[in-house]
C-alpha positions in Angstrom: 13.6 -8.7 -14.7 12.6 -5.9 -12.2 12.8 -5.2 -8.5 10.4 -3.8 -5.9 9.3 -4.5 -2.3 6.4 -6.6 -3.2 5.7 -8.0 0.3 6.2 -4.8 2.3 9.0 -6.1 4.5 11.5 -3.4 3.5 13.7 -5.8 1.5 14.2 -5.7 -2.3 12.4 -8.5 -4.1 13.0 -9.7 -7.6 10.4 -10.4 -10.3 11.1 -12.1 -13.6 9.0 -13.1 -16.6 8.7 -16.8 -17.4 7.3 -17.0 -20.9 7.3 -20.7 -21.2 5.1 -20.9 -18.1 3.0 -17.8 -18.8 3.8 -16.4 -15.4 5.8 -13.8 -13.6 7.8 -15.1 -10.7 8.5 -13.1 -7.5 11.5 -14.0 -5.4 11.3 -12.4 -2.0 14.6 -10.8 -0.9 16.0 -11.9 2.4 18.1 -8.8 2.8 21.4 -10.6 2.7 21.7 -11.2 -1.1 19.6 -14.4 -1.0 16.0 -15.0 -1.9 13.1 -17.0 -0.3 10.8 -19.4 -2.1 9.5 -18.4 -5.5 5.9 -17.5 -6.0 4.4 -17.4 -9.5 1.5 -15.5 -10.8 -0.4 -16.0 -14.1 -0.2 -13.0 -16.5 -1.2 -14.2 -20.0 0.4 -15.7 -23.0 4.2 -15.4 -23.3 5.2 -12.5 -21.1 8.1 -10.9 -22.9 8.8 -7.9 -20.8 7.8 -6.6 -17.3 7.7 -3.3 -15.6 7.2 -2.4 -11.9 5.4 0.8 -10.7 2.5 1.8 -8.5 -0.1 1.6 -11.2 -3.2 2.1 -9.0 -1.8 4.7 -6.6 -2.0 2.6 -3.4 1.7 3.0 -2.5 2.6 -0.7 -3.3 4.5 -1.8 -6.4 2.5 -3.6 -9.1 3.7 -5.7 -12.0 2.9 -5.1 -15.6 3.7 -7.8 -18.2 3.7 -7.4 -21.9 2.3 -10.6 -23.3 3.8 -11.2 -26.7 1.8 -14.2 -27.7 -1.6 -12.5 -27.1 -0.9 -8.9 -28.0 -2.0 -7.8 -24.5 -0.7 -6.3 -21.3 -1.5 -7.8 -17.9 -1.2 -5.9 -14.7 -1.0 -7.7 -11.4 -2.1 -5.3 -8.6 -0.2 -5.8 -5.3 -2.2 -6.7 -2.2 0.9 -7.6 -0.1 0.7 -8.7 3.5 4.2 -9.3 4.8 6.0 -11.6 4.6 4.4 -13.3 1.6 4.5 -11.5 -1.8 1.0 -11.0 -3.1 0.2 -9.8 -6.5 -3.2 -11.5 -6.8 -5.4 -9.2 -8.9 -4.9 -9.6 -12.7 -6.3 -7.2 -15.3 -5.7 -7.6 -19.0 -6.0 -5.2 -22.0 -5.6 -6.1 -25.6 -3.1 -3.9 -27.5 -1.3 -3.8 -30.8 -3.4 -6.1 -32.8 -1.6 -7.1 -36.0 -3.1 -4.6 -38.4 -1.5 -3.8 -41.7 0.6 -0.6 -41.6 -0.9 2.5 -43.1 0.9 4.0 -46.1 
């Protein structure tokens, strides 16, 4: 689970990994402790952890998901236009292939 203003409306939004659905879900904050309708974005196979940061330097929070089932990370780059959360661009990189440990 992580937070950020994904839709640029000045309210804190929530994002969570949903491994069974292979998505991250963004719940837009209403500013009063409640959330609007959930929007889901595909990230890969079995997102196990997520992080939020401005990965491409455009000033908007992006979402990184560590995909446990595929040994990859997926980054959803934010292209928000208020009021709808938008994290449409997905990039994936393979990492941590299951190689034997060196001794």
